[in-house]
C-alpha positions as CSV (number, residue, x, y, z in Angstrom):
1,M,0.0,0.0,0.0
2,I,1.0,3.6,-0.4
3,N,2.6,5.2,2.6
4,I,1.0,8.5,3.5
5,E,3.7,10.3,5.5
6,L,1.2,13.0,6.7
7,L,0.5,12.8,10.4
8,L,-2.8,13.6,11.9
9,L,-1.9,17.0,13.3
10,R,-4.0,19.2,15.6
11,P,-6.0,22.1,14.1
12,G,-3.8,25.1,13.6
13,E,-0.9,22.9,12.8
14,H,-2.1,21.1,9.7
15,G,-2.6,24.2,7.5
16,Y,-6.0,23.2,6.1
17,D,-8.2,26.3,5.5
18,P,-11.5,25.7,3.7
19,R,-11.4,29.4,2.5
20,A,-8.0,29.1,1.0
21,F,-8.3,25.6,-0.5
22,Q,-6.1,24.5,-3.4
23,L,-5.8,21.0,-4.9
24,P,-2.4,19.4,-4.0
25,I,-1.6,18.9,-7.7
26,N,2.1,19.7,-8.3
27,D,3.1,17.3,-11.1
28,S,3.8,19.5,-14.1
29,N,4.0,16.5,-16.4
30,W,0.5,15.3,-15.6
31,K,-1.3,15.6,-18.9
32,F,-4.7,15.1,-17.3
33,V,-4.7,18.5,-15.6
34,P,-6.6,20.3,-18.3
35,E,-9.3,17.6,-18.4
36,L,-9.5,17.7,-14.6
37,N,-9.8,21.4,-14.5
38,A,-12.7,21.2,-17.0
39,D,-14.5,18.6,-14.9
40,L,-13.9,20.6,-11.7
41,Q,-15.3,23.8,-13.1
42,H,-18.8,23.4,-11.7
43,L,-17.5,22.4,-8.3
44,R,-15.2,25.4,-8.2
45,N,-18.1,27.7,-9.2
46,E,-20.2,26.3,-6.3
47,E,-17.2,26.7,-4.0
48,I,-16.9,30.4,-4.9
49,Q,-20.6,30.9,-4.4
50,M,-20.5,29.3,-1.0
51,I,-17.6,31.5,0.1
52,Q,-19.3,34.6,-1.1
53,Q,-22.6,33.6,0.5
54,N,-20.9,33.1,3.9
55,A,-18.7,36.2,3.7
56,S,-19.3,38.9,6.2
57,S,-21.5,41.6,4.7
58,Q,-21.7,44.1,7.6
59,E,-19.6,47.1,8.4
60,P,-17.3,47.0,11.4
61,P,-19.0,47.9,14.6
62,T,-18.6,51.4,15.9
63,E,-18.6,52.6,19.5
64,D,-21.9,53.9,20.8
65,S,-22.2,57.3,22.3
66,P,-22.7,57.3,26.2
67,T,-26.4,58.3,25.8
68,Q,-27.0,55.5,23.2
69,A,-25.1,53.0,25.3
70,A,-27.3,53.8,28.3
71,T,-30.4,53.4,26.3
72,D,-29.2,50.1,24.9
73,R,-28.5,48.9,28.4
74,K,-32.0,49.6,29.5
75,Q,-33.5,47.8,26.5
76,F,-31.0,45.0,26.6
77,G,-32.9,42.8,29.0
78,R,-35.9,42.9,26.8
79,V,-34.2,42.1,23.5
80,Q,-31.4,39.8,24.8
81,A,-33.4,36.6,24.5
82,E,-34.4,37.4,20.9
83,Y,-30.9,38.5,20.1
84,E,-29.3,35.3,21.5
85,S,-31.9,33.1,19.6
86,E,-31.1,34.9,16.4
87,M,-27.4,34.6,17.1
88,V,-27.8,30.8,17.6
89,E,-29.6,30.3,14.3
90,R,-27.1,32.4,12.4
91,M,-24.2,30.6,14.0
92,R,-25.7,27.2,13.1
93,R,-26.3,28.3,9.5
94,R,-22.7,29.5,9.2
95,I,-21.4,26.1,10.5
96,S,-23.7,24.3,8.1
97,G,-22.3,26.5,5.3
98,Q,-18.7,25.6,6.4
99,V,-19.5,21.9,6.3
100,E,-21.1,22.2,2.8
101,L,-17.9,24.0,1.7
102,I,-15.7,21.2,3.0
103,D,-18.0,18.7,1.3
104,N,-17.5,20.5,-2.0
105,Q,-13.7,20.4,-1.5
106,L,-13.8,16.7,-0.6
107,S,-15.6,16.2,-4.0
108,Q,-12.8,18.0,-5.7
109,L,-10.2,15.9,-4.0
110,N,-12.0,12.7,-4.9
111,M,-12.3,13.8,-8.6
112,A,-8.6,14.6,-8.6
113,R,-7.8,11.2,-7.2
114,Q,-9.9,9.4,-9.8
115,H,-8.2,11.3,-12.6
116,W,-4.8,10.5,-11.2
117,L,-5.7,6.8,-11.1
118,R,-6.9,6.9,-14.7
119,S,-3.6,8.6,-15.7
120,W,-1.8,5.6,-14.4
121,E,-4.0,3.0,-15.9
122,S,-4.5,4.5,-19.4
123,S,-1.1,6.0,-20.2
124,A,1.3,3.0,-20.3
125,E,3.8,4.7,-22.6
126,K,4.1,8.0,-20.7
127,R,3.1,6.7,-17.3
128,P,4.8,8.5,-14.3
129,D,7.2,6.3,-12.3
130,R,5.6,4.5,-9.4
131,A,7.3,6.7,-6.7
132,R,5.9,9.9,-8.3
133,Y,2.5,8.3,-8.7
134,E,2.3,7.2,-5.1
135,A,3.7,10.5,-3.8
136,Q,1.0,12.5,-5.6
137,L,-1.7,10.1,-4.5
138,A,-0.5,10.4,-0.9
139,K,-0.8,14.2,-1.0
140,I,-4.4,13.9,-2.3
141,E,-5.4,11.4,0.3
142,G,-3.6,13.4,3.0
143,H,-5.6,16.5,2.2
144,T,-8.7,14.3,2.1
145,Q,-8.0,13.2,5.6
146,L,-7.5,16.7,6.9
147,A,-10.7,17.9,5.3
148,L,-12.5,15.0,7.0
149,L,-11.0,16.1,10.3
150,E,-12.1,19.7,9.8
151,K,-15.6,18.6,8.9
152,H,-15.8,16.3,11.9
153,R,-14.7,19.1,14.2
154,Y,-17.4,21.4,13.1
155,K,-20.2,18.8,13.2
156,A,-19.2,17.2,16.5
157,N,-18.7,20.5,18.3
158,R,-21.3,22.9,16.9
159,N,-23.1,23.2,20.2
160,A,-19.9,24.1,22.0
161,I,-19.0,26.7,19.3
162,V,-22.5,28.2,19.4
163,G,-22.6,28.3,23.2
164,H,-19.2,29.9,23.4
165,A,-20.2,32.6,21.0
166,V,-23.4,33.4,22.9
167,D,-21.4,33.7,26.1
168,V,-19.3,36.3,24.4
169,V,-22.4,38.2,23.3
170,T,-23.7,38.1,26.9
171,A,-20.4,39.3,28.4
172,Q,-20.3,42.3,26.0
173,A,-23.9,43.3,26.6
174,S,-23.1,47.1,26.7
175,R,-22.9,47.1,22.9
176,R,-24.1,45.1,20.0
177,L,-21.5,43.0,18.1
178,E,-21.9,42.4,14.5
179,D,-23.2,38.8,14.1
180,D,-21.3,37.9,11.0
181,Q,-18.0,39.1,12.3
182,L,-18.5,37.3,15.6
183,I,-19.4,34.1,13.8
184,D,-16.4,34.3,11.5
185,S,-14.0,35.1,14.4
186,W,-15.3,32.2,16.5
187,L,-15.2,29.7,13.6
188,Q,-11.7,30.8,12.8
189,S,-10.4,30.7,16.4
190,Y,-12.2,27.5,17.2
191,G,-10.6,25.8,14.2
192,N,-7.1,27.1,15.1
193,T,-6.8,26.4,18.8
194,P,-4.6,23.4,19.6
195,A,-6.0,23.2,23.1
196,T,-9.5,22.8,21.7
197,A,-8.3,20.1,19.3
198,Q,-6.7,18.3,22.2
199,L,-9.9,18.4,24.1
200,V,-12.1,17.2,21.3
201,F,-10.0,14.7,19.4
202,R,-8.3,12.8,22.2
203,T,-8.8,12.2,25.8
204,N,-6.0,12.9,28.3
205,A,-2.8,11.4,27.0
206,Q,-2.0,9.7,30.3
207,Q,-5.6,8.2,30.4
208,R,-5.3,6.9,26.9
209,S,-1.9,5.4,27.5
210,A,-3.2,3.7,30.7
211,L,-6.2,2.4,28.7
212,H,-3.9,0.9,26.1
213,S,-1.5,-0.6,28.6
214,D,-4.4,-2.2,30.4
215,W,-5.7,-3.6,27.1
216,T,-2.3,-4.9,26.1
217,R,-2.0,-6.8,29.4
218,R,-5.5,-8.2,29.1
219,C,-4.8,-9.4,25.6
220,A,-1.5,-11.0,26.6
221,D,-3.4,-12.9,29.3
222,F,-6.4,-13.7,27.0
223,Y,-4.2,-15.2,24.3
224,A,-1.5,-16.6,26.8
225,T,1.3,-15.0,24.8
226,T,3.9,-14.9,27.5
227,K,6.4,-17.7,27.4
228,P,6.3,-19.8,30.6
229,G,9.3,-19.1,32.7
230,N,10.4,-16.2,30.5
231,K,8.4,-13.0,30.6
232,A,10.8,-11.4,28.1
233,A,9.4,-13.5,25.3
234,Q,6.0,-13.5,23.7
235,W,4.2,-15.6,21.1
236,C,3.4,-14.5,17.5
237,A,0.3,-16.3,16.2
238,I,1.5,-16.0,12.6
239,T,5.2,-17.0,12.8
240,R,4.2,-19.5,15.5
241,E,7.4,-18.7,17.4
242,Y,8.3,-16.8,20.5
243,H,10.0,-13.5,19.9
244,P,11.4,-10.8,22.3
245,A,8.4,-9.1,23.9
246,S,9.6,-5.7,22.4
247,Q,9.0,-7.1,18.9
248,I,5.4,-8.4,19.6
249,R,2.4,-6.2,19.0
250,M,-1.2,-6.7,20.2
251,A,-2.5,-5.6,16.8
252,H,-5.9,-3.9,16.7
253,I,-8.2,-5.6,14.1
254,V,-10.6,-2.7,14.0
255,P,-8.5,0.5,14.4
256,N,-9.1,2.5,17.6
257,A,-9.0,5.7,15.5
258,L,-12.6,4.7,14.5
259,G,-13.8,5.8,17.9
260,E,-15.9,3.8,20.3
261,L,-19.2,5.6,19.6
262,N,-18.8,4.8,15.9
263,A,-17.9,1.2,16.7
264,R,-21.0,0.8,18.8
265,Y,-23.1,2.2,16.1
266,I,-21.6,-0.2,13.5
267,F,-21.3,-3.3,15.5
268,G,-24.1,-2.9,18.0
269,D,-24.5,-1.9,21.6
270,D,-26.0,-5.0,23.1
271,A,-24.1,-6.7,25.9
272,V,-23.8,-9.9,23.9
273,E,-22.2,-8.0,21.0
274,R,-19.4,-6.2,22.9
275,D,-17.3,-6.2,26.0
276,V,-19.5,-4.3,28.4
277,A,-16.6,-3.0,30.5
278,H,-14.3,-2.1,27.7
279,G,-16.3,-1.6,24.5
280,H,-15.6,-2.9,21.1
281,L,-12.2,-1.3,20.4
282,Y,-10.6,-2.4,23.6
283,D,-12.2,-5.8,23.6
284,T,-9.5,-8.5,23.8
285,R,-11.1,-10.2,20.8
286,N,-10.3,-7.1,18.8
287,C,-6.7,-8.2,18.8
288,I,-4.2,-10.6,17.2
289,P,-0.8,-11.0,18.8
290,M,1.8,-10.7,16.0
291,A,5.3,-9.5,15.2
292,E,5.7,-5.8,14.6
293,Y,6.5,-6.1,10.9
294,L,3.5,-8.4,10.3
295,E,1.3,-5.8,12.0
296,K,2.6,-3.3,9.4
297,L,1.6,-5.6,6.6
298,F,-1.8,-6.1,8.2
299,D,-2.4,-2.4,8.7
300,E,-1.4,-1.6,5.2
301,A,-3.8,-4.1,3.7
302,Q,-1.1,-6.3,2.3
303,I,-2.3,-9.3,4.2
304,A,-5.6,-10.3,5.8
305,I,-6.8,-12.9,8.4
306,V,-9.7,-15.1,7.4
307,P,-11.4,-18.3,8.5
308,A,-9.5,-21.4,7.3
309,D,-12.6,-23.4,6.4
310,A,-15.2,-21.7,4.3
311,A,-17.6,-24.5,5.1
312,S,-17.3,-24.1,8.8
313,P,-16.9,-20.4,9.6
314,S,-17.6,-20.9,13.3
315,S,-14.4,-22.9,13.7
316,S,-11.6,-21.1,15.5
317,A,-9.0,-21.9,12.7
318,L,-7.7,-18.8,11.0
319,V,-5.3,-18.3,8.1
320,V,-3.3,-15.6,6.5
321,R,-4.3,-14.4,3.0
322,V,-1.8,-12.4,1.1
323,L,-3.5,-9.5,-0.7
324,D,-0.4,-7.9,-2.1
325,A,0.7,-10.1,-5.0
326,S,4.2,-8.6,-5.0
327,L,4.9,-10.3,-1.6
328,T,4.8,-13.7,-3.3
329,S,6.7,-12.7,-6.4
330,P,10.0,-14.5,-7.1
331,A,12.0,-11.5,-6.0
332,W,10.5,-11.7,-2.5
333,A,9.4,-15.3,-2.1
334,D,12.6,-16.7,-0.4
335,M,13.2,-13.6,1.8
336,H,12.4,-13.9,5.5
337,V,9.5,-11.8,6.9
338,C,10.7,-12.3,10.4
339,G,12.2,-15.2,12.3
340,A,12.2,-18.3,10.1
341,L,9.0,-17.3,8.2
342,R,9.5,-16.6,4.5
343,Y,7.2,-14.5,2.3
344,A,6.4,-17.7,0.2
345,D,5.0,-19.3,3.3
346,L,2.6,-16.5,4.2
347,D,-0.4,-17.2,2.1
348,G,-2.6,-19.9,3.6
349,R,-0.5,-20.0,6.8
350,L,-2.5,-21.3,9.7
351,L,-2.5,-19.1,12.8
352,E,-1.6,-20.8,16.1
353,F,-2.7,-19.5,19.5
354,K,-1.2,-20.6,22.7
355,H,-4.4,-20.5,24.8
356,P,-6.1,-23.9,24.4
357,S,-9.7,-22.6,24.5
358,P,-11.4,-21.9,21.1
359,E,-13.3,-19.1,22.9
360,H,-10.1,-17.2,23.3
361,R,-9.9,-16.2,19.6
362,P,-10.6,-13.0,17.6
363,R,-14.2,-12.2,16.8
364,L,-15.2,-12.9,13.3
365,R,-17.3,-9.7,12.9
366,Y,-14.1,-7.7,13.6
367,L,-12.0,-9.8,11.2
368,Y,-14.6,-9.5,8.5
369,W,-14.8,-5.7,8.9
370,A,-11.0,-5.4,8.6
371,F,-11.0,-7.8,5.6
372,C,-13.7,-5.7,3.8
373,M,-11.9,-2.4,4.5
374,A,-8.6,-3.9,3.3
375,L,-10.1,-4.9,0.0
376,L,-11.8,-1.5,-0.4
377,R,-8.6,0.4,0.4
378,R,-6.7,-1.6,-2.2
379,Q,-9.4,-0.9,-4.8
380,R,-9.4,2.8,-3.9
381,H,-5.7,3.1,-4.5
382,A,-5.5,0.8,-7.5
383,C,-2.8,-1.3,-5.9
384,I,-0.6,-3.4,-8.1
385,G,-2.1,-6.9,-8.3
386,W,-5.6,-5.6,-7.4
387,Q,-7.3,-7.8,-10.0
388,A,-5.5,-10.8,-8.7
389,D,-6.6,-9.9,-5.2
390,A,-10.3,-9.9,-6.3
391,L,-10.1,-13.3,-7.9
392,K,-8.2,-14.9,-5.0
393,T,-10.5,-13.7,-2.3
394,L,-13.9,-14.1,-4.2
395,A,-14.7,-17.4,-2.4
396,H,-14.1,-15.9,1.0
397,R,-16.1,-12.8,0.2
398,R,-19.1,-15.0,-0.9
399,F,-18.8,-17.2,2.2
400,W,-18.5,-14.4,4.7
401,G,-21.5,-12.6,3.2
402,S,-24.2,-14.8,4.9
403,P,-27.1,-12.4,5.8
404,E,-28.3,-14.3,8.8
405,K,-25.3,-13.1,10.8
406,G,-26.6,-9.5,10.8
407,W,-23.3,-8.2,12.0
408,Y,-23.7,-4.5,10.9
409,R,-26.3,-1.9,10.2
410,R,-27.1,-2.2,6.5
411,T,-27.2,1.5,5.7
412,T,-24.0,2.2,7.6
413,F,-22.0,-0.7,6.1
414,L,-23.1,0.2,2.5
415,A,-22.2,3.9,3.1
416,A,-18.8,3.1,4.6
417,A,-18.0,0.6,1.7
418,R,-19.0,3.2,-0.9
419,R,-16.9,5.9,0.8
420,V,-13.8,3.9,1.4
421,G,-13.7,2.0,-1.9
422,D,-15.2,4.8,-3.9
423,I,-17.6,2.4,-5.5
424,D,-21.4,2.5,-6.3
425,D,-22.3,-1.2,-6.5
426,V,-21.3,-2.7,-3.1
427,Q,-23.0,-6.0,-3.8
428,G,-21.2,-6.3,-7.2
429,F,-17.9,-5.5,-5.6
430,F,-18.2,-8.2,-3.0
431,G,-19.7,-10.7,-5.5
432,T,-22.9,-11.3,-3.6
433,E,-26.1,-9.7,-2.5
434,Q,-25.9,-11.5,0.8
435,L,-24.0,-9.1,3.0
436,P,-23.7,-9.7,6.8
437,V,-26.1,-6.8,7.6
438,H,-29.4,-6.5,9.5
439,A,-32.0,-7.5,6.9
440,T,-34.7,-5.6,8.8
441,D,-32.9,-2.2,8.6
442,E,-35.0,0.4,6.9
443,E,-33.3,3.5,5.5
444,D,-34.8,6.8,6.3
445,D,-33.4,10.4,6.3
446,G,-32.2,10.2,9.8
447,E,-30.5,6.8,9.4
448,A,-28.9,8.0,6.1
449,A,-27.6,11.2,7.8
450,V,-26.0,9.2,10.6
451,A,-24.6,6.6,8.3
452,S,-23.0,9.4,6.2
453,D,-21.3,10.8,9.3
454,V,-20.1,7.4,10.4
455,A,-18.8,6.7,6.9
456,D,-16.7,9.9,7.0
457,D,-15.1,8.7,10.2
458,V,-14.5,5.2,8.8
459,L,-12.7,6.7,5.8
460,R,-10.7,9.0,8.1
461,A,-9.6,6.0,10.2
462,E,-8.8,3.8,7.2
463,L,-6.7,6.5,5.6
464,G,-4.8,6.9,8.8
465,R,-4.2,3.2,8.8
466,T,-2.5,3.3,5.4
467,Q,0.2,5.5,7.0
468,G,1.6,2.4,8.5
469,K,1.7,3.9,12.0
470,R,1.4,1.4,14.9
471,Q,-2.0,1.4,16.5
472,D,-0.6,1.6,20.0
473,K,1.3,4.7,19.0
474,E,-1.9,6.2,17.8
475,D,-3.4,5.5,21.3
476,S,-0.9,7.7,23.1
477,E,0.1,10.3,20.5
478,D,-2.4,10.8,17.7
479,C,-6.0,11.8,17.5
480,G,-8.4,9.0,17.8
481,E,-11.9,8.7,19.2
482,I,-13.9,11.6,20.4
483,E,-14.6,12.1,24.0
484,D,-18.0,10.7,24.9
485,E,-20.2,13.8,24.9
486,G,-23.5,11.9,24.7
487,E,-25.3,11.3,21.4
488,E,-24.6,14.7,19.9
489,E,-22.2,13.3,17.4
490,Y,-25.0,11.4,15.7
491,Y,-28.3,13.0,16.5
492,D,-27.8,16.7,17.1
493,D,-29.6,18.9,14.6
């Protein structure tokens, strides 16, 4: 997979400004630029209209005379409630306008990515070298991720922004502030305050570090990875060997960057469907103990973990499936991945867990989600060997798609698949109409809106995963799930 070197930086540090947006296209030899510019024209026209519509139209405020100020103070109590109500509505409209602007720019980025992929596929003679191709694609996807972060911040924290602005109005009651200017100033400052981003996008670093450390210990016990009599060695389920503990990772199957609220919405909130005490993301069954380099291959969608027996999915036997055909090419086949394990031995390799109980195994619904997202990411980035991937994994896709499982919300799964894979026909992509979703789910406007928000976060998490960063590093350093602020993330109007 491509390696996006762009970190998930806090607002104010990443440089993304919706009002000064430019496509990250800097390859002067890209012959598709004129065609892209023509296709983008209507989106750019809409973008200009949005910026103009949201631009401040009022004159700067002027100081009132002492007499006028006294009169205003007498009348303020009577008009304050109406003024605050109007302020709230204007603020909400401005935030909605900002979100629409970001959506427009996301559409531009997606169109640029599609043109760039076509330039690789259809210009064999003058094709850019692979490094340039991946570097440009990484920039486009990096900007996409930042735009998703910006959109997420506005949508998840609109009440906080509005409330803060109203507080300012109340505190400066001796004179009227210009609504548009106040709105613009608060939107700008809220989007450029690192402290705010720390509060919104990650919990206290020590708390998150402790949470991950606890999860790691629980996973080690759950899978019995520690070597008897030698705490410095731990078991890798893929190499089937003990390695120094520093080289073993408790690899998340579903990335913790997805956020627990999103995970509950996707996988369900019933006690039988999750670890009640720790949630989905820090469930010990959302883990596979493996060597560090194998975790990198797993996170970058080069390998996947699937059931060994398509006829008996409930069995605890799991195998590795190589998705990146280059790993099994003659140039790599005899090279060692880690320990005694060669690349040629990866595909079809049976995982071995030290705990004897078949109950102490990863959950299939987590593995299937990761498997689907890996295929969709490879399709999205037109990875080398993608067509071979599709043929090799067709049987597993058909098998895992049994509808009676009802693992996910139908609308949300379809929305996430379309967003991550940039595809329209999800059933066609997976080779079956029998997807593991709730058959009784009915799509309405509310469900569709929630699914769209969750799909944005799924794409953001999956793009972050392509960076090849360790999930445990994300836990302590990078932005992940949002703090639990009730149901506002999904249902607030």
